[in-house]
C-alpha positions in Angstrom: 1.6 -47.5 -32.9 1.8 -43.5 -33.0 5.1 -43.2 -34.2 4.7 -45.7 -37.1 1.6 -43.8 -38.1 3.3 -40.4 -37.8 6.3 -41.6 -40.0 3.8 -42.9 -42.9 1.3 -40.2 -42.9 4.2 -37.7 -43.3 5.4 -39.6 -46.4 2.1 -39.1 -48.1 1.5 -36.1 -50.4 -2.0 -36.6 -51.9 -4.8 -34.0 -52.1 -7.1 -36.7 -50.5 -5.3 -38.0 -48.1 -4.8 -36.0 -44.7 -1.8 -34.0 -44.2 0.4 -34.0 -41.0 0.7 -30.2 -40.1 3.2 -31.4 -37.1 3.7 -34.0 -34.5 4.7 -33.7 -31.1 5.9 -36.6 -28.8 6.8 -36.0 -25.0 7.4 -38.7 -22.2 3.3 -38.0 -21.5 2.2 -36.8 -24.6 1.7 -38.0 -28.1 -0.3 -35.9 -31.0 -0.7 -35.1 -34.2 -1.8 -32.0 -35.7 -4.1 -32.1 -38.6 -6.1 -29.6 -40.3 -9.5 -29.0 -39.0 -12.3 -30.3 -41.1 -15.5 -28.4 -40.4 -17.7 -30.6 -42.4 -16.6 -33.8 -40.0 -16.8 -37.1 -41.6 -18.4 -38.5 -44.6 -20.8 -40.9 -42.6 -22.1 -37.6 -40.9 -23.1 -36.1 -44.7 -24.3 -39.6 -46.0 -28.1 -38.6 -46.2 -28.0 -35.5 -47.6 -25.5 -36.8 -51.0 -26.7 -36.1 -54.3 -25.3 -38.0 -57.5 -22.5 -35.1 -58.2 -21.5 -35.5 -54.4 -21.6 -39.2 -54.8 -19.6 -39.5 -58.1 -16.9 -36.9 -56.5 -16.4 -38.7 -53.4 -16.2 -42.1 -54.7 -13.7 -40.9 -57.3 -11.3 -38.9 -54.9 -11.5 -41.8 -52.8 -10.2 -44.2 -55.4 -7.8 -41.7 -56.3 -6.5 -41.9 -52.6 -6.5 -45.7 -52.3 -4.5 -45.9 -55.9 -1.8 -43.5 -54.8 -1.5 -45.4 -51.7 -1.4 -48.8 -53.3 1.3 -47.4 -56.1 3.6 -47.0 -52.9 3.0 -50.4 -51.6 0.7 -49.0 -48.4 -2.2 -50.7 -47.3 -4.5 -48.3 -45.2 -6.7 -51.5 -43.7 -9.6 -49.5 -42.3 -11.1 -47.9 -44.9 -14.8 -46.6 -44.2 -16.9 -43.3 -44.0 -16.0 -42.7 -40.3 -12.3 -42.4 -41.2 -12.9 -40.2 -44.4 -13.1 -36.4 -43.8 -14.2 -33.7 -45.6 -12.4 -30.3 -45.8 -13.9 -26.9 -46.2 -14.8 -27.3 -49.7 -16.0 -30.9 -49.4 -13.2 -32.9 -50.8 -12.3 -36.0 -49.4 -9.5 -36.6 -46.9 -8.7 -40.3 -46.3 -7.7 -40.3 -42.2 -6.7 -42.8 -39.5 -3.7 -44.6 -40.5 -3.4 -46.4 -37.3 -3.7 -49.8 -39.1 -1.8 -49.0 -42.3 1.3 -51.0 -43.4 3.9 -50.3 -46.0 5.0 -53.5 -47.9 8.0 -54.3 -50.0 5.5 -55.1 -53.1 1.9 -55.8 -54.2 2.1 -59.3 -54.0 2.8 -59.9 -50.3 0.1 -61.8 -48.0 -0.3 -61.1 -44.7 -2.4 -62.2 -41.7 -5.4 -59.6 -41.4 -7.7 -61.0 -39.1 -8.7 -57.4 -38.0 -10.8 -54.4 -39.4 -14.3 -52.9 -38.8 -17.6 -55.2 -39.0 -18.9 -55.2 -42.2 -16.1 -53.5 -44.1 -13.7 -56.9 -43.7 -13.5 -59.1 -46.5 -14.7 -62.6 -46.3 -11.3 -63.9 -46.6 -10.2 -62.2 -43.6 -12.0 -64.3 -41.6 -10.2 -67.3 -42.4 -6.9 -68.5 -40.9 -4.9 -68.0 -44.0 -2.8 -65.0 -45.5 -4.5 -62.6 -47.4 -3.6 -60.0 -50.0 -4.2 -56.7 -48.1 -4.6 -54.6 -51.4 -7.6 -56.6 -52.3 -9.2 -56.3 -48.7 -8.4 -52.3 -49.0 -10.6 -52.9 -52.4 -13.5 -54.7 -50.9 -13.6 -52.2 -48.0 -13.7 -49.3 -50.8 -16.8 -51.4 -52.5 -18.6 -51.2 -49.0 -17.8 -47.8 -48.5 -19.1 -47.0 -52.3 -22.3 -49.0 -51.3 -22.9 -46.7 -48.2 -22.5 -43.6 -50.6 -24.5 -44.8 -52.9 -27.5 -46.1 -50.8 -27.1 -43.7 -48.4 -27.6 -46.3 -45.6 -25.3 -47.9 -42.7 -23.8 -51.3 -43.5 -26.1 -53.9 -41.7 -26.3 -57.8 -42.0 -27.6 -58.1 -45.7 -26.9 -59.2 -48.9 -24.8 -56.0 -50.2 -25.0 -57.1 -53.8 -28.7 -58.2 -54.1 -29.8 -54.9 -52.0 -27.7 -52.2 -54.5 -29.1 -53.7 -57.7 -32.4 -53.5 -56.5 -32.3 -50.2 -55.9 -33.7 -47.9 -58.8 -31.4 -44.8 -57.6 -28.3 -46.3 -58.1 -27.1 -45.9 -61.8 -26.2 -49.3 -63.7 -22.7 -48.6 -64.0 -22.5 -48.0 -60.1 -24.3 -51.2 -59.5 -21.8 -53.0 -62.0 -18.6 -51.5 -60.5 -19.7 -52.2 -56.9 -20.8 -55.7 -57.4 -17.1 -56.4 -58.8 -15.6 -54.7 -55.7 -17.8 -57.1 -53.3 -16.8 -60.4 -55.0 -16.1 -63.1 -52.6 -12.9 -64.3 -54.4 -10.2 -61.6 -54.2 -8.4 -62.5 -57.2 -11.4 -61.4 -59.5 -11.8 -58.1 -57.5 -10.6 -54.8 -59.2 -7.2 -53.1 -58.5 -7.5 -49.6 -57.7 -6.3 -48.4 -61.3 -8.9 -50.9 -62.8 -11.8 -48.9 -61.0 -10.4 -45.4 -61.9 -10.8 -46.8 -65.5 -14.1 -48.1 -65.1 -14.9 -44.5 -63.1 -13.4 -42.6 -66.3 -15.5 -44.8 -68.6 -19.0 -43.6 -66.7 
């Protein structure tokens, strides 16, 4: 797992993806050396976010996911706890332990893992799923957390965000699309970037 994650991360060069400074493997030690992020995880900062922060973090995270998906790489565990903030409060998507490089964007895999509440509905079946669409569902829940400044719980996410008067209509619409149950209708990262540019 360590070797796979290291090789994958070393391939990635994007401003919003955690870079690997170096890696060490000895018979008794496995270590990745990563930049120190003094601001911690996005989840730790969630309560104090204003609209400017929310827009910045959602856009930067979507750009990181778009970059991965263009390279046919799926993250498989997108959530605020795996998003670090650098010293300039820029998003760094991290923790590629579950990530996979795939041969094309149409590959379907068995993906019955992930973090509760961030898992797409289709991952609870015994069928193969499109992991790119699974990533987009997790991105949708992450956006929900950023916009509502709440930890996810056993609630109707779409109803709750649409009832919140503090969330802009365009964001409500975007999250509603991302959280559709049928992955066929879930937008891709490029489509979401288009939506963000039009806001």
